All heavy atoms as a GROMACS GRO file, in nm:
protein
  635
    1PHE      N    1  16.126  14.080   7.577
    1PHE     CA    2  16.090  13.944   7.605
    1PHE      C    3  15.988  13.941   7.717
    1PHE      O    4  15.999  14.013   7.814
    1PHE     CB    5  16.211  13.863   7.647
    1PHE     CG    6  16.310  13.843   7.537
    1PHE    CD1    7  16.435  13.902   7.542
    1PHE    CD2    8  16.280  13.766   7.429
    1PHE    CE1    9  16.526  13.884   7.443
    1PHE    CE2   10  16.371  13.746   7.328
    1PHE     CZ   11  16.494  13.805   7.334
    2VAL      N   12  15.890  13.858   7.702
    2VAL     CA   13  15.788  13.842   7.805
    2VAL      C   14  15.810  13.709   7.871
    2VAL      O   15  15.806  13.605   7.807
    2VAL     CB   16  15.645  13.849   7.744
    2VAL    CG1   17  15.542  13.825   7.850
    2VAL    CG2   18  15.623  13.980   7.673
    3HIS      N   19  15.838  13.710   8.001
    3HIS     CA   20  15.858  13.587   8.076
    3HIS      C   21  15.744  13.557   8.169
    3HIS      O   22  15.749  13.464   8.247
    3HIS     CB   23  15.989  13.593   8.156
    3HIS     CG   24  16.110  13.599   8.071
    3HIS    ND1   25  16.151  13.493   7.995
    3HIS    CD2   26  16.200  13.698   8.049
    3HIS    CE1   27  16.261  13.526   7.930
    3HIS    NE2   28  16.292  13.650   7.960
    4ASP      N   29  15.640  13.637   8.165
    4ASP     CA   30  15.528  13.626   8.255
    4ASP      C   31  15.419  13.540   8.190
    4ASP      O   32  15.359  13.578   8.089
    4ASP     CB   33  15.476  13.768   8.285
    4ASP     CG   34  15.358  13.770   8.379
    4ASP    OD1   35  15.324  13.664   8.435
    4ASP    OD2   36  15.301  13.878   8.397
    5ASP      N   37  15.392  13.423   8.248
    5ASP     CA   38  15.293  13.332   8.190
    5ASP      C   39  15.155  13.396   8.181
    5ASP      O   40  15.081  13.370   8.087
    5ASP     CB   41  15.286  13.203   8.272
    5ASP     CG   42  15.410  13.117   8.256
    5ASP    OD1   43  15.470  13.119   8.148
    5ASP    OD2   44  15.447  13.048   8.354
    6GLU      N   45  15.122  13.481   8.278
    6GLU     CA   46  14.991  13.548   8.277
    6GLU      C   47  14.981  13.643   8.157
    6GLU      O   48  14.878  13.646   8.089
    6GLU     CB   49  14.971  13.625   8.407
    6GLU     CG   50  14.833  13.684   8.421
    6GLU     CD   51  14.814  13.749   8.556
    6GLU    OE1   52  14.876  13.709   8.656
    6GLU    OE2   53  14.734  13.847   8.561
    7MET      N   54  15.087  13.717   8.129
    7MET     CA   55  15.087  13.808   8.014
    7MET      C   56  15.083  13.730   7.883
    7MET      O   57  15.012  13.768   7.789
    7MET     CB   58  15.210  13.900   8.018
    7MET     CG   59  15.216  13.997   7.901
    7MET     SD   60  15.075  14.106   7.882
    7MET     CE   61  15.110  14.225   8.008
    8ILE      N   62  15.156  13.621   7.876
    8ILE     CA   63  15.157  13.537   7.755
    8ILE      C   64  15.015  13.484   7.730
    8ILE      O   65  14.966  13.486   7.618
    8ILE     CB   66  15.259  13.424   7.767
    8ILE    CG1   67  15.400  13.483   7.762
    8ILE    CG2   68  15.238  13.319   7.658
    8ILE    CD1   69  15.509  13.383   7.796
    9SER      N   70  14.947  13.439   7.836
    9SER     CA   71  14.811  13.389   7.823
    9SER      C   72  14.716  13.500   7.778
    9SER      O   73  14.631  13.479   7.691
    9SER     CB   74  14.765  13.332   7.958
    9SER     OG   75  14.633  13.289   7.949
   10TYR      N   76  14.733  13.619   7.835
   10TYR     CA   77  14.650  13.734   7.795
   10TYR      C   78  14.666  13.765   7.647
   10TYR      O   79  14.569  13.786   7.574
   10TYR     CB   80  14.686  13.856   7.881
   10TYR     CG   81  14.616  13.983   7.837
   10TYR    CD1   82  14.485  14.008   7.874
   10TYR    CD2   83  14.684  14.076   7.759
   10TYR    CE1   84  14.421  14.123   7.832
   10TYR    CE2   85  14.621  14.192   7.717
   10TYR     CZ   86  14.490  14.216   7.754
   10TYR     OH   87  14.428  14.329   7.712
   11ILE      N   88  14.791  13.768   7.602
   11ILE     CA   89  14.820  13.797   7.460
   11ILE      C   90  14.755  13.691   7.371
   11ILE      O   91  14.690  13.722   7.271
   11ILE     CB   92  14.972  13.805   7.434
   11ILE    CG1   93  15.030  13.930   7.503
   11ILE    CG2   94  15.002  13.806   7.284
   11ILE    CD1   95  15.181  13.932   7.507
   12ASN      N   96  14.771  13.565   7.408
   12ASN     CA   97  14.720  13.456   7.325
   12ASN      C   98  14.569  13.444   7.327
   12ASN      O   99  14.510  13.385   7.238
   12ASN     CB  100  14.786  13.325   7.364
   12ASN     CG  101  14.933  13.321   7.326
   12ASN    OD1  102  14.976  13.392   7.235
   12ASN    ND2  103  15.009  13.243   7.396
   13ASN      N  104  14.503  13.498   7.431
   13ASN     CA  105  14.357  13.492   7.439
   13ASN      C  106  14.290  13.618   7.384
   13ASN      O  107  14.168  13.625   7.378
   13ASN     CB  108  14.314  13.469   7.584
   13ASN     CG  109  14.346  13.329   7.631
   13ASN    OD1  110  14.338  13.233   7.556
   13ASN    ND2  111  14.386  13.316   7.756
   14SER      N  112  14.371  13.717   7.344
   14SER     CA  113  14.313  13.839   7.288
   14SER      C  114  14.290  13.820   7.139
   14SER      O  115  14.339  13.727   7.076
   14SER     CB  116  14.406  13.958   7.312
   14SER     OG  117  14.526  13.941   7.241
   15ASN      N  118  14.212  13.908   7.082
   15ASN     CA  119  14.183  13.902   6.938
   15ASN      C  120  14.296  13.972   6.864
   15ASN      O  121  14.284  14.087   6.823
   15ASN     CB  122  14.047  13.970   6.911
   15ASN     CG  123  14.004  13.948   6.768
   15ASN    OD1  124  14.058  13.866   6.697
   15ASN    ND2  125  13.905  14.026   6.725
   16SER      N  126  14.409  13.903   6.847
   16SER     CA  127  14.527  13.962   6.790
   16SER      C  128  14.596  13.863   6.698
   16SER      O  129  14.581  13.742   6.713
   16SER     CB  130  14.622  14.006   6.902
   16SER     OG  131  14.744  14.050   6.850
   17THR      N  132  14.676  13.916   6.607
   17THR     CA  133  14.757  13.827   6.523
   17THR      C  134  14.890  13.794   6.590
   17THR      O  135  14.965  13.711   6.542
   17THR     CB  136  14.787  13.895   6.388
   17THR    OG1  137  14.853  14.019   6.411
   17THR    CG2  138  14.658  13.918   6.310
   18TRP      N  139  14.920  13.860   6.704
   18TRP     CA  140  15.042  13.830   6.778
   18TRP      C  141  15.026  13.700   6.853
   18TRP      O  142  14.917  13.663   6.897
   18TRP     CB  143  15.070  13.940   6.880
   18TRP     CG  144  15.113  14.070   6.822
   18TRP    CD1  145  15.093  14.115   6.695
   18TRP    CD2  146  15.184  14.172   6.890
   18TRP    NE1  147  15.147  14.240   6.680
   18TRP    CE2  148  15.203  14.278   6.798
   18TRP    CE3  149  15.232  14.187   7.018
   18TRP    CZ2  150  15.269  14.394   6.832
   18TRP    CZ3  151  15.298  14.302   7.052
   18TRP    CH2  152  15.316  14.404   6.960
   19VAL      N  153  15.137  13.631   6.874
   19VAL     CA  154  15.138  13.509   6.954
   19VAL      C  155  15.244  13.524   7.060
   19VAL      O  156  15.361  13.550   7.029
   19VAL     CB  157  15.167  13.385   6.866
   19VAL    CG1  158  15.176  13.259   6.952
   19VAL    CG2  159  15.062  13.370   6.758
   20GLY      N  160  15.203  13.512   7.185
   20GLY     CA  161  15.297  13.524   7.297
   20GLY      C  162  15.359  13.388   7.329
   20GLY      O  163  15.297  13.284   7.308
   21GLY      N  164  15.479  13.388   7.379
   21GLY     CA  165  15.545  13.265   7.418
   21GLY      C  166  15.686  13.291   7.468
   21GLY      O  167  15.737  13.402   7.456
   22HIS      N  168  15.744  13.189   7.527
   22HIS     CA  169  15.882  13.200   7.575
   22HIS      C  170  15.975  13.171   7.458
   22HIS      O  171  15.953  13.078   7.381
   22HIS     CB  172  15.909  13.098   7.685
   22HIS     CG  173  15.830  13.124   7.809
   22HIS    ND1  174  15.860  13.223   7.896
   22HIS    CD2  175  15.721  13.061   7.860
   22HIS    CE1  176  15.775  13.222   7.996
   22HIS    NE2  177  15.688  13.126   7.977
   23LYS      N  178  16.079  13.252   7.445
   23LYS     CA  179  16.181  13.226   7.343
   23LYS      C  180  16.271  13.116   7.396
   23LYS      O  181  16.321  13.126   7.508
   23LYS     CB  182  16.260  13.352   7.314
   23LYS     CG  183  16.361  13.333   7.204
   23LYS     CD  184  16.421  13.463   7.162
   23LYS     CE  185  16.522  13.433   7.052
   23LYS     NZ  186  16.549  13.547   6.970
   24PRO      N  187  16.294  13.012   7.319
   24PRO     CA  188  16.380  12.903   7.367
   24PRO      C  189  16.516  12.954   7.414
   24PRO      O  190  16.580  13.034   7.347
   24PRO     CB  191  16.396  12.813   7.245
   24PRO     CG  192  16.279  12.845   7.158
   24PRO     CD  193  16.247  12.989   7.184
   25GLY      N  194  16.556  12.911   7.532
   25GLY     CA  195  16.685  12.948   7.586
   25GLY      C  196  16.690  13.083   7.653
   25GLY      O  197  16.793  13.125   7.704
   26SER      N  198  16.574  13.155   7.660
   26SER     CA  199  16.578  13.289   7.716
   26SER      C  200  16.528  13.297   7.859
   26SER      O  201  16.547  13.398   7.924
   26SER     CB  202  16.497  13.384   7.628
   26SER     OG  203  16.360  13.351   7.633
   27ILE      N  204  16.464  13.194   7.907
   27ILE     CA  205  16.409  13.200   8.043
   27ILE      C  206  16.522  13.206   8.143
   27ILE      O  207  16.615  13.125   8.140
   27ILE     CB  208  16.316  13.079   8.070
   27ILE    CG1  209  16.197  13.086   7.975
   27ILE    CG2  210  16.272  13.077   8.215
   27ILE    CD1  211  16.102  12.972   7.986
   28GLY      N  212  16.515  13.304   8.231
   28GLY     CA  213  16.618  13.321   8.332
   28GLY      C  214  16.741  13.394   8.281
   28GLY      O  215  16.840  13.408   8.352
   29GLY      N  216  16.736  13.442   8.158
   29GLY     CA  217  16.851  13.511   8.100
   29GLY      C  218  16.873  13.647   8.164
   29GLY      O  219  16.781  13.710   8.218
   30ARG      N  220  16.996  13.692   8.159
   30ARG     CA  221  17.030  13.825   8.210
   30ARG      C  222  16.998  13.929   8.106
   30ARG      O  223  16.990  13.901   7.987
   30ARG     CB  224  17.178  13.830   8.246
   30ARG     CG  225  17.211  13.743   8.368
   30ARG     CD  226  17.358  13.741   8.387
   30ARG     NE  227  17.412  13.660   8.277
   30ARG     CZ  228  17.539  13.630   8.259
   30ARG    NH1  229  17.627  13.678   8.342
   30ARG    NH2  230  17.579  13.556   8.160
   31MET      N  231  16.978  14.054   8.151
   31MET     CA  232  16.945  14.162   8.059
   31MET      C  233  17.054  14.179   7.953
   31MET      O  234  17.024  14.208   7.837
   31MET     CB  235  16.925  14.293   8.135
   31MET     CG  236  16.878  14.405   8.045
   31MET     SD  237  16.732  14.363   7.947
   31MET     CE  238  16.604  14.429   8.047
   32SER      N  239  17.178  14.158   7.988
   32SER     CA  240  17.287  14.171   7.889
   32SER      C  241  17.270  14.070   7.776
   32SER      O  242  17.301  14.099   7.662
   32SER     CB  243  17.423  14.155   7.957
   32SER     OG  244  17.435  14.027   8.015
   33GLU      N  245  17.217  13.951   7.808
   33GLU     CA  246  17.193  13.850   7.707
   33GLU      C  247  17.076  13.892   7.616
   33GLU      O  248  17.079  13.874   7.496
   33GLU     CB  249  17.164  13.715   7.770
   33GLU     CG  250  17.283  13.658   7.845
   33GLU     CD  251  17.248  13.538   7.930
   33GLU    OE1  252  17.129  13.504   7.940
   33GLU    OE2  253  17.341  13.478   7.986
   34VAL      N  254  16.974  13.950   7.678
   34VAL     CA  255  16.859  13.998   7.601
   34VAL      C  256  16.902  14.110   7.508
   34VAL      O  257  16.866  14.112   7.390
   34VAL     CB  258  16.746  14.046   7.696
   34VAL    CG1  259  16.634  14.114   7.619
   34VAL    CG2  260  16.693  13.930   7.778
   35GLU      N  261  16.983  14.204   7.559
   35GLU     CA  262  17.031  14.313   7.475
   35GLU      C  263  17.112  14.262   7.358
   35GLU      O  264  17.100  14.313   7.246
   35GLU     CB  265  17.116  14.409   7.560
   35GLU     CG  266  17.035  14.487   7.661
   35GLU     CD  267  17.121  14.568   7.756
   35GLU    OE1  268  17.245  14.548   7.758
   35GLU    OE2  269  17.065  14.652   7.828
   36LYS      N  270  17.193  14.160   7.380
   36LYS     CA  271  17.275  14.104   7.271
   36LYS      C  272  17.186  14.045   7.163
   36LYS      O  273  17.209  14.067   7.043
   36LYS     CB  274  17.367  13.998   7.328
   36LYS     CG  275  17.471  13.948   7.228
   36LYS     CD  276  17.554  13.832   7.283
   36LYS     CE  277  17.617  13.864   7.415
   36LYS     NZ  278  17.697  13.752   7.468
   37VAL      N  279  17.081  13.973   7.202
   37VAL     CA  280  16.991  13.912   7.105
   37VAL      C  281  16.916  14.019   7.025
   37VAL      O  282  16.895  14.004   6.905
   37VAL     CB  283  16.889  13.819   7.177
   37VAL    CG1  284  16.780  13.773   7.083
   37VAL    CG2  285  16.961  13.698   7.234
   38LEU      N  286  16.882  14.128   7.091
   38LEU     CA  287  16.809  14.235   7.024
   38LEU      C  288  16.898  14.329   6.945
   38LEU      O  289  16.851  14.419   6.878
   38LEU     CB  290  16.728  14.315   7.127
   38LEU     CG  291  16.616  14.239   7.195
   38LEU    CD1  292  16.550  14.325   7.301
   38LEU    CD2  293  16.513  14.190   7.094
   39GLY      N  294  17.029  14.312   6.956
   39GLY     CA  295  17.121  14.396   6.882
   39GLY      C  296  17.151  14.528   6.949
   39GLY      O  297  17.197  14.622   6.885
   40VAL      N  298  17.122  14.538   7.078
   40VAL     CA  299  17.148  14.662   7.151
   40VAL      C  300  17.295  14.666   7.189
   40VAL      O  301  17.348  14.574   7.246
   40VAL     CB  302  17.060  14.669   7.279
   40VAL    CG1  303  17.093  14.791   7.361
   40VAL    CG2  304  16.913  14.666   7.242
   41GLN      N  305  17.358  14.776   7.156
   41GLN     CA  306  17.498  14.798   7.195
   41GLN      C  307  17.502  14.930   7.269
   41GLN      O  308  17.512  15.036   7.209
   41GLN     CB  309  17.589  14.799   7.072
   41GLN     CG  310  17.588  14.668   6.999
   41GLN     CD  311  17.667  14.674   6.869
   41GLN    OE1  312  17.696  14.780   6.818
   41GLN    NE2  313  17.700  14.558   6.817
   42LEU      N  314  17.490  14.921   7.400
   42LEU     CA  315  17.484  15.044   7.478
   42LEU      C  316  17.623  15.102   7.500
   42LEU      O  317  17.716  15.033   7.536
   42LEU     CB  318  17.420  15.016   7.615
   42LEU     CG  319  17.275  14.974   7.610
   42LEU    CD1  320  17.225  14.949   7.752
   42LEU    CD2  321  17.191  15.081   7.545
   43ASP      N  322  17.634  15.230   7.474
   43ASP     CA  323  17.755  15.306   7.500
   43ASP      C  324  17.713  15.409   7.605
   43ASP      O  325  17.635  15.500   7.576
   43ASP     CB  326  17.802  15.374   7.372
   43ASP     CG  327  17.927  15.460   7.392
   43ASP    OD1  328  17.956  15.497   7.507
   43ASP    OD2  329  17.992  15.490   7.292
   44ARG      N  330  17.760  15.393   7.726
   44ARG     CA  331  17.717  15.479   7.836
   44ARG      C  332  17.743  15.628   7.809
   44ARG      O  333  17.660  15.712   7.839
   44ARG     CB  334  17.784  15.436   7.967
   44ARG     CG  335  17.750  15.297   8.009
   44ARG     CD  336  17.605  15.283   8.045
   44ARG     NE  337  17.574  15.143   8.071
   44ARG     CZ  338  17.456  15.089   8.058
   44ARG    NH1  339  17.355  15.162   8.018
   44ARG    NH2  340  17.435  14.963   8.085
   45ALA      N  341  17.857  15.660   7.751
   45ALA     CA  342  17.888  15.801   7.722
   45ALA      C  343  17.788  15.858   7.622
   45ALA      O  344  17.741  15.970   7.637
   45ALA     CB  345  18.032  15.814   7.668
   46PHE      N  346  17.753  15.779   7.521
   46PHE     CA  347  17.655  15.822   7.422
   46PHE      C  348  17.519  15.841   7.486
   46PHE      O  349  17.448  15.939   7.459
   46PHE     CB  350  17.647  15.723   7.306
   46PHE     CG  351  17.547  15.761   7.201
   46PHE    CD1  352  17.568  15.867   7.116
   46PHE    CD2  353  17.429  15.688   7.187
   46PHE    CE1  354  17.476  15.903   7.021
   46PHE    CE2  355  17.336  15.723   7.091
   46PHE     CZ  356  17.360  15.830   7.008
   47ALA      N  357  17.479  15.749   7.573
   47ALA     CA  358  17.350  15.758   7.642
   47ALA      C  359  17.342  15.884   7.727
   47ALA      O  360  17.238  15.950   7.734
   47ALA     CB  361  17.327  15.634   7.727
   48GLU      N  362  17.452  15.920   7.789
   48GLU     CA  363  17.454  16.042   7.870
   48GLU      C  364  17.440  16.166   7.781
   48GLU      O  365  17.376  16.264   7.819
   48GLU     CB  366  17.583  16.049   7.950
   48GLU     CG  367  17.587  15.948   8.063
   48GLU     CD  368  17.722  15.940   8.132
   48GLU    OE1  369  17.810  16.023   8.103
   48GLU    OE2  370  17.738  15.849   8.215
   49GLN      N  371  17.498  16.163   7.662
   49GLN     CA  372  17.483  16.275   7.569
   49GLN      C  373  17.338  16.290   7.525
   49GLN      O  374  17.289  16.401   7.508
   49GLN     CB  375  17.570  16.254   7.446
   49GLN     CG  376  17.718  16.271   7.472
   49GLN     CD  377  17.801  16.241   7.348
   49GLN    OE1  378  17.748  16.201   7.244
   49GLN    NE2  379  17.930  16.259   7.358
   50LEU      N  380  17.268  16.178   7.507
   50LEU     CA  381  17.128  16.185   7.466
   50LEU      C  382  17.044  16.257   7.570
   50LEU      O  383  16.953  16.331   7.538
   50LEU     CB  384  17.072  16.044   7.443
   50LEU     CG  385  17.125  15.969   7.323
   50LEU    CD1  386  17.063  15.830   7.317
   50LEU    CD2  387  17.096  16.046   7.194
   51ALA      N  388  17.075  16.236   7.697
   51ALA     CA  389  17.000  16.301   7.804
   51ALA      C  390  17.017  16.452   7.800
   51ALA      O  391  16.932  16.526   7.847
   51ALA     CB  392  17.044  16.247   7.939
   52GLU      N  393  17.126  16.499   7.741
   52GLU     CA  394  17.153  16.642   7.734
   52GLU      C  395  17.126  16.701   7.596
   52GLU      O  396  17.171  16.810   7.564
   52GLU     CB  397  17.300  16.667   7.771
   52GLU     CG  398  17.334  16.620   7.910
   52GLU     CD  399  17.482  16.628   7.939
   52GLU    OE1  400  17.558  16.678   7.853
   52GLU    OE2  401  17.524  16.585   8.046
   53ALA      N  402  17.051  16.629   7.514
   53ALA     CA  403  17.023  16.674   7.377
   53ALA      C  404  16.947  16.806   7.378
   53ALA      O  405  16.868  16.835   7.466
   53ALA     CB  406  16.943  16.567   7.303
   54THR      N  407  16.971  16.884   7.276
   54THR     CA  408  16.906  17.014   7.261
   54THR      C  409  16.787  17.000   7.167
   54THR      O  410  16.796  16.933   7.065
   54THR     CB  411  17.005  17.116   7.203
   54THR    OG1  412  17.118  17.122   7.288
   54THR    CG2  413  16.943  17.251   7.189
   55VAL      N  414  16.677  17.063   7.200
   55VAL     CA  415  16.560  17.062   7.114
   55VAL      C  416  16.583  17.164   7.002
   55VAL      O  417  16.615  17.279   7.028
   55VAL     CB  418  16.432  17.097   7.193
   55VAL    CG1  419  16.312  17.104   7.100
   55VAL    CG2  420  16.410  16.997   7.304
   56LEU      N  421  16.568  17.120   6.879
   56LEU     CA  422  16.591  17.206   6.764
   56LEU      C  423  16.461  17.273   6.723
   56LEU      O  424  16.352  17.220   6.741
   56LEU     CB  425  16.646  17.125   6.647
   56LEU     CG  426  16.776  17.049   6.672
   56LEU    CD1  427  16.812  16.964   6.552
   56LEU    CD2  428  16.888  17.147   6.704
   57GLN      N  429  16.472  17.390   6.666
   57GLN     CA  430  16.355  17.461   6.613
   57GLN      C  431  16.310  17.392   6.484
   57GLN      O  432  16.391  17.345   6.406
   57GLN     CB  433  16.391  17.607   6.584
   57GLN     CG  434  16.425  17.686   6.708
   57GLN     CD  435  16.307  17.698   6.804
   57GLN    OE1  436  16.194  17.715   6.763
   57GLN    NE2  437  16.336  17.686   6.933
   58LEU      N  438  16.181  17.386   6.463
   58LEU     CA  439  16.128  17.324   6.341
   58LEU      C  440  16.159  17.410   6.221
   58LEU      O  441  16.152  17.532   6.226
   58LEU     CB  442  15.977  17.305   6.354
   58LEU     CG  443  15.931  17.206   6.460
   58LEU    CD1  444  15.778  17.203   6.462
   58LEU    CD2  445  15.986  17.068   6.434
   59LYS      N  446  16.194  17.344   6.111
   59LYS     CA  447  16.223  17.412   5.985
   59LYS      C  448  16.135  17.347   5.878
   59LYS      O  449  16.071  17.245   5.900
   59LYS     CB  450  16.370  17.394   5.949
   59LYS     CG  451  16.466  17.456   6.048
   59LYS     CD  452  16.609  17.433   6.008
   59LYS     CE  453  16.704  17.492   6.111
   59LYS     NZ  454  16.844  17.469   6.077
   60ALA      N  455  16.135  17.406   5.762
   60ALA     CA  456  16.060  17.348   5.650
   60ALA      C  457  16.118  17.210   5.616
   60ALA      O  458  16.238  17.190   5.624
   60ALA     CB  459  16.067  17.441   5.529
   61SER      N  460  16.032  17.120   5.577
   61SER     CA  461  16.076  16.986   5.540
   61SER      C  462  16.157  16.990   5.412
   61SER      O  463  16.121  17.061   5.319
   61SER     CB  464  15.955  16.893   5.520
   61SER     OG  465  15.884  16.880   5.639
   62PRO      N  466  16.266  16.913   5.403
   62PRO     CA  467  16.345  16.911   5.280
   62PRO      C  468  16.272  16.835   5.170
   62PRO      O  469  16.182  16.754   5.197
   62PRO     CB  470  16.472  16.836   5.321
   62PRO     CG  471  16.431  16.752   5.436
   62PRO     CD  472  16.323  16.828   5.508
   63ASP      N  473  16.310  16.859   5.046
   63ASP     CA  474  16.249  16.787   4.934
   63ASP      C  475  16.288  16.641   4.936
   63ASP      O  476  16.210  16.555   4.896
   63ASP     CB  477  16.291  16.850   4.801
   63ASP     CG  478  16.234  16.990   4.783
   63ASP    OD1  479  16.125  17.016   4.839
   63ASP    OD2  480  16.298  17.071   4.716
   64THR      N  481  16.410  16.611   4.980
   64THR     CA  482  16.457  16.473   4.990
   64THR      C  483  16.528  16.455   5.124
   64THR      O  484  16.576  16.553   5.183
   64THR     CB  485  16.555  16.436   4.877
   64THR    OG1  486  16.670  16.520   4.887
   64THR    CG2  487  16.490  16.452   4.741
   65PHE      N  488  16.532  16.333   5.170
   65PHE     CA  489  16.599  16.304   5.296
   65PHE      C  490  16.647  16.161   5.293
   65PHE      O  491  16.574  16.069   5.256
   65PHE     CB  492  16.505  16.325   5.414
   65PHE     CG  493  16.570  16.299   5.546
   65PHE    CD1  494  16.648  16.394   5.606
   65PHE    CD2  495  16.555  16.176   5.609
   65PHE    CE1  496  16.711  16.371   5.728
   65PHE    CE2  497  16.616  16.151   5.730
   65PHE     CZ  498  16.693  16.249   5.789
   66ASP      N  499  16.771  16.137   5.334
   66ASP     CA  500  16.827  16.002   5.341
   66ASP      C  501  16.896  15.987   5.476
   66ASP      O  502  16.999  16.047   5.502
   66ASP     CB  503  16.927  15.980   5.227
   66ASP     CG  504  16.975  15.837   5.217
   66ASP    OD1  505  16.958  15.760   5.314
   66ASP    OD2  506  17.028  15.802   5.112
   67ALA      N  507  16.836  15.906   5.564
   67ALA     CA  508  16.892  15.887   5.698
   67ALA      C  509  17.031  15.828   5.693
   67ALA      O  510  17.111  15.850   5.784
   67ALA     CB  511  16.798  15.797   5.780
   68ARG      N  512  17.062  15.752   5.587
   68ARG     CA  513  17.196  15.692   5.577
   68ARG      C  514  17.305  15.797   5.566
   68ARG      O  515  17.416  15.779   5.618
   68ARG     CB  516  17.204  15.598   5.456
   68ARG     CG  517  17.108  15.478   5.469
   68ARG     CD  518  17.101  15.403   5.340
   68ARG     NE  519  17.042  15.492   5.237
   68ARG     CZ  520  17.018  15.456   5.112
   68ARG    NH1  521  17.047  15.334   5.071
   68ARG    NH2  522  16.963  15.539   5.026
   69THR      N  523  17.275  15.909   5.501
   69THR     CA  524  17.374  16.016   5.491
   69THR      C  525  17.362  16.115   5.607
   69THR      O  526  17.462  16.174   5.648
   69THR     CB  527  17.362  16.092   5.358
   69THR    OG1  528  17.230  16.143   5.344
   69THR    CG2  529  17.395  16.000   5.241
   70GLN      N  530  17.241  16.132   5.658
   70GLN     CA  531  17.221  16.226   5.768
   70GLN      C  532  17.280  16.172   5.899
   70GLN      O  533  17.341  16.246   5.974
   70GLN     CB  534  17.071  16.252   5.787
   70GLN     CG  535  17.035  16.349   5.897
   70GLN     CD  536  17.078  16.492   5.865
   70GLN    OE1  537  17.091  16.528   5.750
   70GLN    NE2  538  17.096  16.571   5.969
   71TRP      N  539  17.259  16.043   5.926
   71TRP     CA  540  17.308  15.981   6.050
   71TRP      C  541  17.378  15.848   6.018
   71TRP      O  542  17.330  15.742   6.056
   71TRP     CB  543  17.192  15.955   6.145
   71TRP     CG  544  17.111  16.075   6.178
   71TRP    CD1  545  17.154  16.190   6.237
   71TRP    CD2  546  16.970  16.094   6.153
   71TRP    NE1  547  17.050  16.277   6.250
   71TRP    CE2  548  16.935  16.221   6.200
   71TRP    CE3  549  16.872  16.013   6.097
   71TRP    CZ2  550  16.806  16.270   6.193
   71TRP    CZ3  551  16.743  16.063   6.090
   71TRP    CH2  552  16.712  16.190   6.138
   72PRO      N  553  17.492  15.851   5.953
   72PRO     CA  554  17.556  15.727   5.909
   72PRO      C  555  17.596  15.635   6.024
   72PRO      O  556  17.599  15.514   6.006
   72PRO     CB  557  17.679  15.776   5.831
   72PRO     CG  558  17.704  15.915   5.879
   72PRO     CD  559  17.569  15.970   5.917
   73LYS      N  560  17.624  15.687   6.142
   73LYS     CA  561  17.664  15.602   6.254
   73LYS      C  562  17.544  15.538   6.324
   73LYS      O  563  17.562  15.452   6.408
   73LYS     CB  564  17.745  15.681   6.354
   73LYS     CG  565  17.879  15.729   6.301
   73LYS     CD  566  17.955  15.804   6.406
   73LYS     CE  567  18.088  15.853   6.349
   73LYS     NZ  568  18.164  15.929   6.447
   74CYS      N  569  17.423  15.581   6.289
   74CYS     CA  570  17.304  15.529   6.356
   74CYS      C  571  17.232  15.423   6.274
   74CYS      O  572  17.140  15.358   6.324
   74CYS     CB  573  17.207  15.643   6.384
   74CYS     SG  574  17.274  15.767   6.499
   75ILE      N  575  17.267  15.404   6.150
   75ILE     CA  576  17.200  15.309   6.064
   75ILE      C  577  17.274  15.177   6.068
   75ILE      O  578  17.396  15.171   6.052
   75ILE     CB  579  17.192  15.361   5.918
   75ILE    CG1  580  17.127  15.498   5.912
   75ILE    CG2  581  17.123  15.262   5.826
   75ILE    CD1  582  16.984  15.503   5.960
   76HIS      N  583  17.202  15.070   6.097
   76HIS     CA  584  17.263  14.936   6.104
   76HIS      C  585  17.162  14.832   6.061
   76HIS      O  586  17.041  14.861   6.056
   76HIS     CB  587  17.314  14.907   6.247
   76HIS     CG  588  17.206  14.919   6.350
   76HIS    ND1  589  17.116  14.818   6.374
   76HIS    CD2  590  17.173  15.020   6.433
   76HIS    CE1  591  17.031  14.856   6.466
   76HIS    NE2  592  17.065  14.979   6.506
   77PRO      N  593  17.204  14.712   6.030
   77PRO     CA  594  17.110  14.607   5.989
   77PRO      C  595  17.012  14.572   6.103
   77PRO      O  596  17.046  14.581   6.221
   77PRO     CB  597  17.201  14.488   5.959
   77PRO     CG  598  17.337  14.543   5.944
   77PRO     CD  599  17.342  14.668   6.026
   78ILE      N  600  16.892  14.535   6.066
   78ILE     CA  601  16.794  14.490   6.165
   78ILE      C  602  16.831  14.347   6.203
   78ILE      O  603  16.858  14.264   6.117
   78ILE     CB  604  16.652  14.495   6.106
   78ILE    CG1  605  16.615  14.638   6.074
   78ILE    CG2  606  16.552  14.432   6.202
   78ILE    CD1  607  16.486  14.654   5.999
   79ARG      N  608  16.832  14.321   6.333
   79ARG     CA  609  16.876  14.190   6.381
   79ARG      C  610  16.763  14.113   6.448
   79ARG      O  611  16.679  14.171   6.515
   79ARG     CB  612  16.988  14.209   6.483
   79ARG     CG  613  17.105  14.283   6.424
   79ARG     CD  614  17.210  14.301   6.531
   79ARG     NE  615  17.315  14.389   6.478
   79ARG     CZ  616  17.395  14.459   6.552
   79ARG    NH1  617  17.388  14.453   6.683
   79ARG    NH2  618  17.487  14.535   6.497
   80ASP      N  619  16.761  13.983   6.428
   80ASP     CA  620  16.673  13.890   6.499
   80ASP      C  621  16.526  13.929   6.489
   80ASP      O  622  16.458  13.940   6.589
   80ASP     CB  623  16.714  13.881   6.647
   80ASP     CG  624  16.653  13.759   6.713
   80ASP    OD1  625  16.620  13.663   6.640
   80ASP    OD2  626  16.638  13.760   6.836
   81GLN      N  627  16.478  13.951   6.367
   81GLN     CA  628  16.335  13.982   6.354
   81GLN      C  629  16.273  13.891   6.252
   81GLN      O  630  16.314  13.870   6.147
   81GLN     CB  631  16.315  14.127   6.314
   81GLN     CG  632  16.354  14.217   6.426
   81GLN     CD  633  16.292  14.355   6.409
   81GLN    OE1  634  16.200  14.376   6.335
   81GLN    NE2  635  16.347  14.449   6.482
   0.00000   0.00000   0.00000
């Protein structure tokens, strides 16, 4: 969310298809409210595990790939877009 009037003006005056503006009811909101609207569900233990992730060696690309079966706990509906 952009709450900065100067940034909103910059976005709206640029040659872009994007339109900047305040989302109704979001001005002065807490980050927890913003996260809820965006569908963010932070799990601190999981976030700590990500920081300790291991880099894997590159392998040949598979013929097929389905993220729903590869990472079933990471796939969820897109919210508020």
